[in-house]
MIFIGU-26150 format. One record per residue (C-alpha): residue in one letter; x, y, z. Coordinates in Angstrom, 1 decimal, m for minus. Layout:
N
code_xx_yy_zz
a_X_Y_Z .
...
END
This chain:
98
code_xx_yy_zz
k_74.7_86.7_109.0 .
i_75.7_87.3_112.6 .
l_74.8_90.4_114.6 .
n_76.9_91.9_117.4 .
i_76.1_94.6_119.9 .
h_79.0_96.8_121.0 .
p_78.9_99.1_124.0 .
s_79.8_102.4_122.2 .
l_78.8_104.4_119.3 .
l_81.0_102.9_116.6 .
p_83.2_103.7_114.9 .
s_84.5_105.3_118.1 .
f_85.9_103.2_121.0 .
k_86.3_99.8_119.4 .
g_87.4_96.8_121.3 .
a_86.8_95.2_124.7 .
n_87.3_98.2_127.0 .
a_84.9_100.7_125.4 .
h_83.5_102.1_128.7 .
k_87.0_102.7_130.1 .
l_88.0_104.4_126.8 .
v_84.9_106.6_126.8 .
l_85.6_107.8_130.3 .
e_89.3_108.4_129.6 .
a_88.4_110.5_126.5 .
g_86.0_112.6_128.5 .
v_83.2_112.5_126.0 .
r_79.6_113.4_127.1 .
v_77.7_110.9_124.9 .
t_78.3_107.2_124.3 .
g_75.8_104.4_123.6 .
c_75.6_101.1_121.8 .
t_75.8_99.9_118.3 .
v_74.2_96.8_116.7 .
h_76.2_95.8_113.6 .
f_76.8_92.9_111.3 .
v_79.9_90.9_112.2 .
a_82.9_91.4_109.8 .
e_86.4_90.1_109.8 .
e_87.8_93.2_111.3 .
v_86.8_93.8_115.0 .
d_83.8_96.1_115.4 .
a_83.9_97.1_111.7 .
g_80.7_95.5_110.4 .
a_77.9_97.5_108.8 .
i_75.9_99.4_111.4 .
i_72.2_98.5_111.7 .
f_71.1_100.5_114.8 .
q_72.6_102.8_117.4 .
e_71.2_104.3_120.6 .
a_72.9_107.2_122.5 .
v_73.4_107.3_126.2 .
p_74.6_110.3_128.2 .
v_77.9_110.1_130.1 .
k_77.2_111.6_133.5 .
i_79.7_113.5_135.7 .
g_81.1_111.0_138.2 .
d_80.3_107.9_136.1 .
t_82.4_104.9_136.7 .
v_82.9_102.0_134.3 .
e_80.2_100.1_136.3 .
t_77.6_102.9_136.3 .
l_78.1_103.7_132.6 .
s_78.0_100.0_131.8 .
e_74.6_99.6_133.5 .
r_73.1_102.6_131.6 .
v_74.4_101.3_128.3 .
k_73.1_97.8_129.0 .
e_69.6_99.3_129.3 .
a_70.0_100.8_125.8 .
e_71.3_97.5_124.5 .
h_68.1_95.8_125.7 .
r_66.1_98.2_123.5 .
a_68.6_98.4_120.5 .
f_69.1_94.7_119.8 .
p_65.5_93.7_119.4 .
a_64.9_96.8_117.2 .
a_67.9_95.8_115.0 .
l_66.8_92.2_114.9 .
q_63.4_93.2_113.7 .
l_64.9_95.3_110.9 .
v_67.0_92.4_109.7 .
a_64.2_89.7_110.1 .
s_61.7_91.9_108.3 .
g_64.1_92.4_105.4 .
a_64.1_96.1_105.9 .
v_67.9_96.1_106.1 .
q_70.6_93.8_104.7 .
v_74.2_93.8_103.8 .
g_74.8_94.8_100.2 .
e_77.9_95.0_98.1 .
a_81.2_96.0_99.8 .
g_79.6_95.3_103.2 .
k_77.4_98.4_103.1 .
i_73.9_98.5_104.5 .
c_71.0_98.4_102.1 .
w_67.6_99.8_103.3 .
k_64.4_98.6_101.6 .
END
């Protein structure tokens, strides 16, 4: 299985320009999502998410830096869940917690 980290709270803001889309939408919270890779882009089963505030005056660059900090915490946490067997992909691509 392959894990991916995406710079938004999926299923919102899929694709390569997540920060730009977040800022254009005017949402106040974004974050990152660690998920299993699936055929469809950013559609795999979600393992772990961490929220990040969107601050007034944020740019793609400032938001990206704040989300990267969350990614550095989220990915090891998700990897630990998978490596320990606490979480795995079950039937129909859904997460199974043990």
